[in-house]
PDB file of N, CA, C and O in Angstrom:
ATOM      1  N   MET A   1      15.171 -13.397  -8.733  1.00  0.00           N
ATOM      2  CA  MET A   1      14.169 -12.693  -7.814  1.00  0.00           C
ATOM      3  C   MET A   1      15.092 -11.376  -7.073  1.00  0.00           C
ATOM      4  O   MET A   1      16.310 -11.404  -6.900  1.00  0.00           O
ATOM      5  N   SER A   2      14.362 -10.479  -6.774  1.00  0.00           N
ATOM      6  CA  SER A   2      14.838  -9.399  -5.844  1.00  0.00           C
ATOM      7  C   SER A   2      14.939  -9.493  -4.707  1.00  0.00           C
ATOM      8  O   SER A   2      14.514 -10.587  -4.336  1.00  0.00           O
ATOM      9  N   THR A   3      15.398  -8.722  -3.702  1.00  0.00           N
ATOM     10  CA  THR A   3      15.394  -8.584  -2.318  1.00  0.00           C
ATOM     11  C   THR A   3      13.953  -8.225  -1.850  1.00  0.00           C
ATOM     12  O   THR A   3      13.589  -8.612  -0.739  1.00  0.00           O
ATOM     13  N   LEU A   4      13.200  -7.577  -2.562  1.00  0.00           N
ATOM     14  CA  LEU A   4      11.960  -7.284  -2.272  1.00  0.00           C
ATOM     15  C   LEU A   4      11.063  -8.273  -2.542  1.00  0.00           C
ATOM     16  O   LEU A   4      10.003  -8.308  -1.918  1.00  0.00           O
ATOM     17  N   ASP A   5      11.386  -9.278  -3.578  1.00  0.00           N
ATOM     18  CA  ASP A   5      10.639 -10.492  -3.832  1.00  0.00           C
ATOM     19  C   ASP A   5      10.774 -11.299  -2.702  1.00  0.00           C
ATOM     20  O   ASP A   5       9.761 -11.704  -2.133  1.00  0.00           O
ATOM     21  N   ASP A   6      12.027 -11.623  -2.250  1.00  0.00           N
ATOM     22  CA  ASP A   6      12.624 -12.609  -1.329  1.00  0.00           C
ATOM     23  C   ASP A   6      11.760 -12.025   0.064  1.00  0.00           C
ATOM     24  O   ASP A   6      11.032 -12.792   0.693  1.00  0.00           O
ATOM     25  N   TRP A   7      11.921 -10.679   0.435  1.00  0.00           N
ATOM     26  CA  TRP A   7      11.381 -10.337   1.506  1.00  0.00           C
ATOM     27  C   TRP A   7       9.780 -11.012   1.631  1.00  0.00           C
ATOM     28  O   TRP A   7       9.406 -11.899   2.398  1.00  0.00           O
ATOM     29  N   THR A   8       9.033 -10.303   0.655  1.00  0.00           N
ATOM     30  CA  THR A   8       7.573 -10.504   0.277  1.00  0.00           C
ATOM     31  C   THR A   8       7.349 -12.202   0.350  1.00  0.00           C
ATOM     32  O   THR A   8       6.384 -12.590   1.009  1.00  0.00           O
ATOM     33  N   GLY A   9       7.960 -12.915  -0.116  1.00  0.00           N
ATOM     34  CA  GLY A   9       7.718 -14.311   0.301  1.00  0.00           C
ATOM     35  C   GLY A   9       8.031 -14.802   1.629  1.00  0.00           C
ATOM     36  O   GLY A   9       7.201 -15.444   2.272  1.00  0.00           O
ATOM     37  N   ALA A  10       9.227 -14.524   2.086  1.00  0.00           N
ATOM     38  CA  ALA A  10       9.365 -14.693   3.806  1.00  0.00           C
ATOM     39  C   ALA A  10       8.320 -14.211   4.532  1.00  0.00           C
ATOM     40  O   ALA A  10       7.810 -14.913   5.405  1.00  0.00           O
ATOM     41  N   LEU A  11       7.828 -12.837   4.239  1.00  0.00           N
ATOM     42  CA  LEU A  11       6.944 -12.128   5.132  1.00  0.00           C
ATOM     43  C   LEU A  11       5.591 -13.081   4.791  1.00  0.00           C
ATOM     44  O   LEU A  11       4.955 -13.509   5.754  1.00  0.00           O
ATOM     45  N   CYS A  12       5.238 -13.349   3.689  1.00  0.00           N
ATOM     46  CA  CYS A  12       3.832 -14.046   3.443  1.00  0.00           C
ATOM     47  C   CYS A  12       3.964 -15.453   4.121  1.00  0.00           C
ATOM     48  O   CYS A  12       2.951 -15.894   4.664  1.00  0.00           O
ATOM     49  N   ALA A  13       5.011 -16.139   4.142  1.00  0.00           N
ATOM     50  CA  ALA A  13       5.187 -17.382   4.947  1.00  0.00           C
ATOM     51  C   ALA A  13       4.996 -17.214   6.317  1.00  0.00           C
ATOM     52  O   ALA A  13       4.283 -17.998   6.943  1.00  0.00           O
ATOM     53  N   GLU A  14       5.595 -16.214   6.881  1.00  0.00           N
ATOM     54  CA  GLU A  14       5.592 -16.162   8.237  1.00  0.00           C
ATOM     55  C   GLU A  14       4.084 -15.681   8.730  1.00  0.00           C
ATOM     56  O   GLU A  14       3.595 -16.078   9.787  1.00  0.00           O
ATOM     57  N   LEU A  15       3.495 -14.884   7.934  1.00  0.00           N
ATOM     58  CA  LEU A  15       2.020 -14.614   8.100  1.00  0.00           C
ATOM     59  C   LEU A  15       1.142 -15.315   7.642  1.00  0.00           C
ATOM     60  O   LEU A  15      -0.021 -14.948   7.808  1.00  0.00           O
ATOM     61  N   GLY A  16       1.419 -16.541   6.923  1.00  0.00           N
ATOM     62  CA  GLY A  16       0.304 -17.335   6.558  1.00  0.00           C
ATOM     63  C   GLY A  16      -0.551 -16.905   5.347  1.00  0.00           C
ATOM     64  O   GLY A  16      -1.591 -17.433   4.954  1.00  0.00           O
ATOM     65  N   LEU A  17       0.059 -15.906   4.868  1.00  0.00           N
ATOM     66  CA  LEU A  17      -0.652 -15.173   3.502  1.00  0.00           C
ATOM     67  C   LEU A  17      -0.142 -15.950   2.021  1.00  0.00           C
ATOM     68  O   LEU A  17       0.995 -16.409   1.914  1.00  0.00           O
ATOM     69  N   ASP A  18      -0.957 -16.006   1.137  1.00  0.00           N
ATOM     70  CA  ASP A  18      -0.612 -16.568  -0.107  1.00  0.00           C
ATOM     71  C   ASP A  18       0.074 -15.447  -1.147  1.00  0.00           C
ATOM     72  O   ASP A  18      -0.518 -14.440  -1.534  1.00  0.00           O
ATOM     73  N   PRO A  19       1.386 -15.807  -1.508  1.00  0.00           N
ATOM     74  CA  PRO A  19       2.445 -14.648  -2.218  1.00  0.00           C
ATOM     75  C   PRO A  19       1.422 -14.283  -3.452  1.00  0.00           C
ATOM     76  O   PRO A  19       1.469 -13.163  -3.960  1.00  0.00           O
ATOM     77  N   ALA A  20       0.650 -15.112  -3.833  1.00  0.00           N
ATOM     78  CA  ALA A  20      -0.040 -14.962  -5.293  1.00  0.00           C
ATOM     79  C   ALA A  20      -1.059 -13.695  -5.047  1.00  0.00           C
ATOM     80  O   ALA A  20      -1.431 -12.935  -5.940  1.00  0.00           O
ATOM     81  N   GLU A  21      -1.342 -13.636  -4.013  1.00  0.00           N
ATOM     82  CA  GLU A  21      -2.370 -12.765  -3.564  1.00  0.00           C
ATOM     83  C   GLU A  21      -1.803 -11.239  -2.994  1.00  0.00           C
ATOM     84  O   GLU A  21      -2.512 -10.388  -2.456  1.00  0.00           O
ATOM     85  N   VAL A  22      -0.627 -11.155  -3.209  1.00  0.00           N
ATOM     86  CA  VAL A  22       0.054  -9.966  -2.940  1.00  0.00           C
ATOM     87  C   VAL A  22       0.242  -9.317  -4.032  1.00  0.00           C
ATOM     88  O   VAL A  22       0.767  -9.933  -4.960  1.00  0.00           O
ATOM     89  N   SER A  23      -0.129  -7.910  -4.220  1.00  0.00           N
ATOM     90  CA  SER A  23      -0.012  -6.925  -5.262  1.00  0.00           C
ATOM     91  C   SER A  23       1.102  -5.867  -4.761  1.00  0.00           C
ATOM     92  O   SER A  23       0.712  -4.793  -4.302  1.00  0.00           O
ATOM     93  N   GLN A  24       2.481  -6.152  -4.843  1.00  0.00           N
ATOM     94  CA  GLN A  24       3.275  -5.183  -4.520  1.00  0.00           C
ATOM     95  C   GLN A  24       3.488  -3.906  -5.603  1.00  0.00           C
ATOM     96  O   GLN A  24       4.232  -2.971  -5.306  1.00  0.00           O
ATOM     97  N   LYS A  25       3.024  -3.936  -6.426  1.00  0.00           N
ATOM     98  CA  LYS A  25       2.891  -2.851  -7.467  1.00  0.00           C
ATOM     99  C   LYS A  25       1.816  -1.822  -6.939  1.00  0.00           C
ATOM    100  O   LYS A  25       2.006  -0.618  -7.107  1.00  0.00           O
ATOM    101  N   VAL A  26       0.788  -2.254  -6.357  1.00  0.00           N
ATOM    102  CA  VAL A  26      -0.465  -1.569  -5.958  1.00  0.00           C
ATOM    103  C   VAL A  26       0.041  -0.707  -4.697  1.00  0.00           C
ATOM    104  O   VAL A  26       0.036   0.509  -4.503  1.00  0.00           O
ATOM    105  N   VAL A  27       0.459  -1.743  -3.945  1.00  0.00           N
ATOM    106  CA  VAL A  27       0.914  -1.016  -2.515  1.00  0.00           C
ATOM    107  C   VAL A  27       2.320  -0.006  -2.478  1.00  0.00           C
ATOM    108  O   VAL A  27       2.526   0.830  -1.598  1.00  0.00           O
ATOM    109  N   LEU A  28       3.025  -0.223  -3.380  1.00  0.00           N
ATOM    110  CA  LEU A  28       4.391   0.552  -3.578  1.00  0.00           C
ATOM    111  C   LEU A  28       3.883   1.789  -4.362  1.00  0.00           C
ATOM    112  O   LEU A  28       4.261   2.924  -4.069  1.00  0.00           O
ATOM    113  N   ASP A  29       3.034   1.536  -5.347  1.00  0.00           N
ATOM    114  CA  ASP A  29       2.507   2.831  -6.159  1.00  0.00           C
ATOM    115  C   ASP A  29       1.492   3.755  -5.146  1.00  0.00           C
ATOM    116  O   ASP A  29       1.533   4.980  -5.257  1.00  0.00           O
ATOM    117  N   LEU A  30       0.800   3.274  -4.395  1.00  0.00           N
ATOM    118  CA  LEU A  30       0.224   3.802  -3.445  1.00  0.00           C
ATOM    119  C   LEU A  30       1.036   4.814  -2.455  1.00  0.00           C
ATOM    120  O   LEU A  30       0.649   5.964  -2.247  1.00  0.00           O
ATOM    121  N   ALA A  31       2.170   4.269  -1.889  1.00  0.00           N
ATOM    122  CA  ALA A  31       2.895   4.723  -0.964  1.00  0.00           C
ATOM    123  C   ALA A  31       3.768   5.844  -1.756  1.00  0.00           C
ATOM    124  O   ALA A  31       4.101   6.848  -1.126  1.00  0.00           O
ATOM    125  N   ARG A  32       4.056   5.740  -2.789  1.00  0.00           N
ATOM    126  CA  ARG A  32       4.912   6.784  -3.456  1.00  0.00           C
ATOM    127  C   ARG A  32       3.994   8.035  -3.661  1.00  0.00           C
ATOM    128  O   ARG A  32       4.412   9.176  -3.464  1.00  0.00           O
ATOM    129  N   VAL A  33       2.703   7.752  -4.073  1.00  0.00           N
ATOM    130  CA  VAL A  33       1.963   8.861  -4.366  1.00  0.00           C
ATOM    131  C   VAL A  33       1.704   9.636  -3.027  1.00  0.00           C
ATOM    132  O   VAL A  33       1.716  10.867  -3.000  1.00  0.00           O
ATOM    133  N   VAL A  34       1.525   9.047  -2.176  1.00  0.00           N
ATOM    134  CA  VAL A  34       1.301   9.594  -0.684  1.00  0.00           C
ATOM    135  C   VAL A  34       2.559  10.299  -0.245  1.00  0.00           C
ATOM    136  O   VAL A  34       2.531  11.468   0.140  1.00  0.00           O
ATOM    137  N   ALA A  35       3.526   9.672  -0.299  1.00  0.00           N
ATOM    138  CA  ALA A  35       4.807  10.197   0.174  1.00  0.00           C
ATOM    139  C   ALA A  35       5.121  11.566  -0.494  1.00  0.00           C
ATOM    140  O   ALA A  35       5.650  12.500   0.109  1.00  0.00           O
ATOM    141  N   HIS A  36       4.761  11.591  -1.736  1.00  0.00           N
ATOM    142  CA  HIS A  36       5.151  12.730  -2.492  1.00  0.00           C
ATOM    143  C   HIS A  36       4.008  13.934  -2.611  1.00  0.00           C
ATOM    144  O   HIS A  36       4.237  15.068  -3.030  1.00  0.00           O
ATOM    145  N   THR A  37       2.884  13.491  -2.203  1.00  0.00           N
ATOM    146  CA  THR A  37       1.735  14.432  -1.969  1.00  0.00           C
ATOM    147  C   THR A  37       1.237  14.870  -0.986  1.00  0.00           C
ATOM    148  O   THR A  37       0.671  15.963  -0.964  1.00  0.00           O
ATOM    149  N   VAL A  38       1.367  14.004   0.137  1.00  0.00           N
ATOM    150  CA  VAL A  38       1.018  14.368   1.261  1.00  0.00           C
ATOM    151  C   VAL A  38       2.094  14.622   2.277  1.00  0.00           C
ATOM    152  O   VAL A  38       2.358  15.743   2.711  1.00  0.00           O
ATOM    153  N   ASP A  39       2.678  13.550   2.616  1.00  0.00           N
ATOM    154  CA  ASP A  39       4.033  13.555   3.692  1.00  0.00           C
ATOM    155  C   ASP A  39       4.660  12.229   3.476  1.00  0.00           C
ATOM    156  O   ASP A  39       3.972  11.245   3.205  1.00  0.00           O
ATOM    157  N   ARG A  40       5.928  12.182   3.588  1.00  0.00           N
ATOM    158  CA  ARG A  40       6.591  10.903   3.888  1.00  0.00           C
ATOM    159  C   ARG A  40       6.298  10.012   4.765  1.00  0.00           C
ATOM    160  O   ARG A  40       6.251   8.815   4.484  1.00  0.00           O
ATOM    161  N   PRO A  41       6.068  10.480   5.923  1.00  0.00           N
ATOM    162  CA  PRO A  41       5.645   9.507   7.046  1.00  0.00           C
ATOM    163  C   PRO A  41       4.308   8.937   6.953  1.00  0.00           C
ATOM    164  O   PRO A  41       3.968   7.973   7.640  1.00  0.00           O
ATOM    165  N   ALA A  42       3.485   9.562   6.048  1.00  0.00           N
ATOM    166  CA  ALA A  42       2.038   9.182   5.707  1.00  0.00           C
ATOM    167  C   ALA A  42       1.974   7.855   4.955  1.00  0.00           C
ATOM    168  O   ALA A  42       0.974   7.137   4.913  1.00  0.00           O
ATOM    169  N   ALA A  43       3.121   7.610   4.377  1.00  0.00           N
ATOM    170  CA  ALA A  43       2.887   6.525   3.472  1.00  0.00           C
ATOM    171  C   ALA A  43       3.145   5.194   3.939  1.00  0.00           C
ATOM    172  O   ALA A  43       2.681   4.253   3.295  1.00  0.00           O
ATOM    173  N   PRO A  44       3.807   4.994   4.948  1.00  0.00           N
ATOM    174  CA  PRO A  44       3.661   3.583   5.894  1.00  0.00           C
ATOM    175  C   PRO A  44       2.193   3.498   6.420  1.00  0.00           C
ATOM    176  O   PRO A  44       1.516   2.486   6.238  1.00  0.00           O
ATOM    177  N   LEU A  45       1.748   4.549   7.051  1.00  0.00           N
ATOM    178  CA  LEU A  45       0.642   4.398   7.782  1.00  0.00           C
ATOM    179  C   LEU A  45      -0.412   4.207   6.843  1.00  0.00           C
ATOM    180  O   LEU A  45      -1.338   3.440   7.107  1.00  0.00           O
ATOM    181  N   THR A  46      -0.345   4.944   5.589  1.00  0.00           N
ATOM    182  CA  THR A  46      -1.431   4.632   4.677  1.00  0.00           C
ATOM    183  C   THR A  46      -1.618   3.232   4.336  1.00  0.00           C
ATOM    184  O   THR A  46      -2.679   2.618   4.457  1.00  0.00           O
ATOM    185  N   ALA A  47      -0.166   2.618   3.762  1.00  0.00           N
ATOM    186  CA  ALA A  47      -0.182   1.371   3.336  1.00  0.00           C
ATOM    187  C   ALA A  47      -0.923   0.434   4.635  1.00  0.00           C
ATOM    188  O   ALA A  47      -1.616  -0.529   4.308  1.00  0.00           O
ATOM    189  N   TYR A  48      -0.796   0.663   5.643  1.00  0.00           N
ATOM    190  CA  TYR A  48      -1.199  -0.183   7.192  1.00  0.00           C
ATOM    191  C   TYR A  48      -2.770  -0.144   6.874  1.00  0.00           C
ATOM    192  O   TYR A  48      -3.393  -1.178   6.636  1.00  0.00           O
ATOM    193  N   LEU A  49      -3.348   1.092   6.887  1.00  0.00           N
ATOM    194  CA  LEU A  49      -4.733   1.283   6.640  1.00  0.00           C
ATOM    195  C   LEU A  49      -5.210   0.960   5.731  1.00  0.00           C
ATOM    196  O   LEU A  49      -6.397   0.707   5.942  1.00  0.00           O
ATOM    197  N   LEU A  50      -4.808   0.756   4.363  1.00  0.00           N
ATOM    198  CA  LEU A  50      -5.131  -0.052   2.973  1.00  0.00           C
ATOM    199  C   LEU A  50      -5.305  -1.342   3.530  1.00  0.00           C
ATOM    200  O   LEU A  50      -6.399  -1.888   3.385  1.00  0.00           O
ATOM    201  N   GLY A  51      -4.219  -2.024   4.264  1.00  0.00           N
ATOM    202  CA  GLY A  51      -4.381  -3.420   4.800  1.00  0.00           C
ATOM    203  C   GLY A  51      -5.431  -3.695   5.665  1.00  0.00           C
ATOM    204  O   GLY A  51      -6.033  -4.764   5.577  1.00  0.00           O
ATOM    205  N   ALA A  52      -5.806  -2.610   6.734  1.00  0.00           N
ATOM    206  CA  ALA A  52      -6.728  -3.008   7.548  1.00  0.00           C
ATOM    207  C   ALA A  52      -7.867  -2.914   6.714  1.00  0.00           C
ATOM    208  O   ALA A  52      -8.710  -3.804   6.823  1.00  0.00           O
ATOM    209  N   ALA A  53      -8.086  -1.796   5.717  1.00  0.00           N
ATOM    210  CA  ALA A  53      -9.682  -2.010   4.825  1.00  0.00           C
ATOM    211  C   ALA A  53      -9.746  -3.014   4.076  1.00  0.00           C
ATOM    212  O   ALA A  53     -10.850  -3.550   3.979  1.00  0.00           O
ATOM    213  N   VAL A  54      -8.516  -3.622   3.263  1.00  0.00           N
ATOM    214  CA  VAL A  54      -8.894  -4.798   2.699  1.00  0.00           C
ATOM    215  C   VAL A  54      -9.119  -6.118   3.507  1.00  0.00           C
ATOM    216  O   VAL A  54      -9.667  -7.110   3.027  1.00  0.00           O
ATOM    217  N   GLY A  55      -8.632  -6.026   4.800  1.00  0.00           N
ATOM    218  CA  GLY A  55      -8.876  -7.140   5.795  1.00  0.00           C
ATOM    219  C   GLY A  55     -10.147  -7.168   6.120  1.00  0.00           C
ATOM    220  O   GLY A  55     -10.682  -8.194   6.540  1.00  0.00           O
ATOM    221  N   ARG A  56     -10.813  -5.964   5.949  1.00  0.00           N
ATOM    222  CA  ARG A  56     -12.311  -5.827   6.296  1.00  0.00           C
ATOM    223  C   ARG A  56     -13.139  -6.098   5.121  1.00  0.00           C
ATOM    224  O   ARG A  56     -14.342  -5.858   5.226  1.00  0.00           O
ATOM    225  N   GLY A  57     -12.642  -6.603   3.917  1.00  0.00           N
ATOM    226  CA  GLY A  57     -13.313  -6.925   2.921  1.00  0.00           C
ATOM    227  C   GLY A  57     -13.222  -5.896   1.660  1.00  0.00           C
ATOM    228  O   GLY A  57     -13.487  -6.308   0.531  1.00  0.00           O
ATOM    229  N   GLN A  58     -12.835  -4.530   1.891  1.00  0.00           N
ATOM    230  CA  GLN A  58     -12.693  -3.852   0.661  1.00  0.00           C
ATOM    231  C   GLN A  58     -11.518  -4.308  -0.343  1.00  0.00           C
ATOM    232  O   GLN A  58     -10.398  -4.734  -0.061  1.00  0.00           O
ATOM    233  N   PRO A  59     -12.184  -4.062  -1.751  1.00  0.00           N
ATOM    234  CA  PRO A  59     -11.090  -4.611  -2.699  1.00  0.00           C
ATOM    235  C   PRO A  59      -9.661  -3.839  -2.874  1.00  0.00           C
ATOM    236  O   PRO A  59      -9.693  -2.640  -3.152  1.00  0.00           O
ATOM    237  N   LEU A  60      -8.818  -4.286  -2.768  1.00  0.00           N
ATOM    238  CA  LEU A  60      -7.727  -3.900  -3.063  1.00  0.00           C
ATOM    239  C   LEU A  60      -7.304  -2.691  -3.912  1.00  0.00           C
ATOM    240  O   LEU A  60      -6.995  -1.613  -3.403  1.00  0.00           O
ATOM    241  N   GLU A  61      -7.306  -2.917  -5.181  1.00  0.00           N
ATOM    242  CA  GLU A  61      -7.137  -2.143  -6.258  1.00  0.00           C
ATOM    243  C   GLU A  61      -8.045  -0.806  -6.137  1.00  0.00           C
ATOM    244  O   GLU A  61      -7.644   0.354  -6.232  1.00  0.00           O
ATOM    245  N   GLN A  62      -9.347  -1.247  -5.910  1.00  0.00           N
ATOM    246  CA  GLN A  62     -10.327   0.166  -5.932  1.00  0.00           C
ATOM    247  C   GLN A  62      -9.929   0.932  -4.645  1.00  0.00           C
ATOM    248  O   GLN A  62      -9.891   2.154  -4.793  1.00  0.00           O
ATOM    249  N   THR A  63      -9.645   0.495  -3.497  1.00  0.00           N
ATOM    250  CA  THR A  63      -9.384   1.090  -2.633  1.00  0.00           C
ATOM    251  C   THR A  63      -8.071   1.649  -2.421  1.00  0.00           C
ATOM    252  O   THR A  63      -7.932   2.404  -1.458  1.00  0.00           O
ATOM    253  N   ALA A  64      -6.947   1.362  -3.272  1.00  0.00           N
ATOM    254  CA  ALA A  64      -5.907   1.848  -3.362  1.00  0.00           C
ATOM    255  C   ALA A  64      -6.150   3.209  -4.342  1.00  0.00           C
ATOM    256  O   ALA A  64      -5.557   4.257  -4.086  1.00  0.00           O
ATOM    257  N   GLN A  65      -7.123   3.087  -5.545  1.00  0.00           N
ATOM    258  CA  GLN A  65      -7.196   4.079  -6.204  1.00  0.00           C
ATOM    259  C   GLN A  65      -8.051   5.225  -5.455  1.00  0.00           C
ATOM    260  O   GLN A  65      -7.813   6.407  -5.705  1.00  0.00           O
ATOM    261  N   ARG A  66      -8.958   4.889  -4.620  1.00  0.00           N
ATOM    262  CA  ARG A  66      -9.863   5.886  -3.951  1.00  0.00           C
ATOM    263  C   ARG A  66      -8.660   6.640  -2.840  1.00  0.00           C
ATOM    264  O   ARG A  66      -8.988   7.748  -2.415  1.00  0.00           O
ATOM    265  N   ILE A  67      -7.696   6.240  -2.505  1.00  0.00           N
ATOM    266  CA  ILE A  67      -6.772   6.730  -1.534  1.00  0.00           C
ATOM    267  C   ILE A  67      -5.881   7.477  -2.373  1.00  0.00           C
ATOM    268  O   ILE A  67      -5.361   8.472  -1.869  1.00  0.00           O
ATOM    269  N   GLN A  68      -5.601   7.174  -3.596  1.00  0.00           N
ATOM    270  CA  GLN A  68      -4.700   7.869  -4.143  1.00  0.00           C
ATOM    271  C   GLN A  68      -5.397   9.074  -4.812  1.00  0.00           C
ATOM    272  O   GLN A  68      -4.756  10.102  -5.027  1.00  0.00           O
ATOM    273  N   ARG A  69      -6.712   8.961  -5.145  1.00  0.00           N
ATOM    274  CA  ARG A  69      -7.222  10.249  -5.509  1.00  0.00           C
ATOM    275  C   ARG A  69      -7.427  11.315  -4.169  1.00  0.00           C
ATOM    276  O   ARG A  69      -7.455  12.544  -4.240  1.00  0.00           O
ATOM    277  N   LEU A  70      -7.531  10.667  -3.209  1.00  0.00           N
ATOM    278  CA  LEU A  70      -7.601  11.403  -2.004  1.00  0.00           C
ATOM    279  C   LEU A  70      -6.352  12.267  -1.816  1.00  0.00           C
ATOM    280  O   LEU A  70      -6.460  13.473  -1.590  1.00  0.00           O
ATOM    281  N   ALA A  71      -5.110  11.626  -1.914  1.00  0.00           N
ATOM    282  CA  ALA A  71      -3.896  12.113  -1.787  1.00  0.00           C
ATOM    283  C   ALA A  71      -3.426  13.052  -2.903  1.00  0.00           C
ATOM    284  O   ALA A  71      -2.712  13.985  -2.537  1.00  0.00           O
ATOM    285  N   ARG A  72      -3.697  12.957  -4.134  1.00  0.00           N
ATOM    286  CA  ARG A  72      -3.378  13.824  -5.095  1.00  0.00           C
ATOM    287  C   ARG A  72      -4.273  15.065  -4.987  1.00  0.00           C
ATOM    288  O   ARG A  72      -3.843  16.132  -5.426  1.00  0.00           O
ATOM    289  N   ASP A  73      -5.606  14.989  -4.380  1.00  0.00           N
ATOM    290  CA  ASP A  73      -5.974  16.305  -4.153  1.00  0.00           C
ATOM    291  C   ASP A  73      -5.830  16.744  -2.727  1.00  0.00           C
ATOM    292  O   ASP A  73      -6.731  17.438  -2.255  1.00  0.00           O
ATOM    293  N   TRP A  74      -4.940  16.462  -2.088  1.00  0.00           N
ATOM    294  CA  TRP A  74      -4.837  16.695  -0.797  1.00  0.00           C
ATOM    295  C   TRP A  74      -3.786  18.385  -0.904  1.00  0.00           C
ATOM    296  O   TRP A  74      -2.813  18.562  -1.638  1.00  0.00           O
ATOM    297  N   PRO A  75      -4.310  19.253  -0.067  1.00  0.00           N
ATOM    298  CA  PRO A  75      -3.751  20.563  -0.200  1.00  0.00           C
ATOM    299  C   PRO A  75      -2.017  20.619   0.161  1.00  0.00           C
ATOM    300  O   PRO A  75      -1.520  20.177   1.197  1.00  0.00           O
ATOM    301  N   ALA A  76      -1.340  21.207  -0.852  1.00  0.00           N
ATOM    302  CA  ALA A  76      -0.020  21.339  -0.733  1.00  0.00           C
ATOM    303  C   ALA A  76       0.415  22.003   0.678  1.00  0.00           C
ATOM    304  O   ALA A  76      -0.140  23.040   1.041  1.00  0.00           O
ATOM    305  N   SER A  77       1.441  21.376   1.487  1.00  0.00           N
ATOM    306  CA  SER A  77       1.889  22.194   2.617  1.00  0.00           C
ATOM    307  C   SER A  77       2.641  23.382   2.340  1.00  0.00           C
ATOM    308  O   SER A  77       3.498  23.361   1.456  1.00  0.00           O
ATOM    309  N   PRO A  78       2.354  24.642   3.153  1.00  0.00           N
ATOM    310  CA  PRO A  78       3.080  25.900   2.716  1.00  0.00           C
ATOM    311  C   PRO A  78       4.485  25.891   2.879  1.00  0.00           C
ATOM    312  O   PRO A  78       5.151  26.872   2.550  1.00  0.00           O
TER     313      PRO A  78
END
């Protein structure tokens, strides 16, 4: 196991979440796209907002895909 896996397991235990329902790849891929196409500080905020949307019933993978499309279409900073 990696440090990320250990952290994810400990965090899930602390928050009462099922680690089997956590998709590290989806969240990390989203954060990477946002950090590189929008702005680095936007990545953690986006991950938080993704979690809020999922907590309100939106599907994780489809919501992450929608956000990635939005980020990829985001105008480049001058």
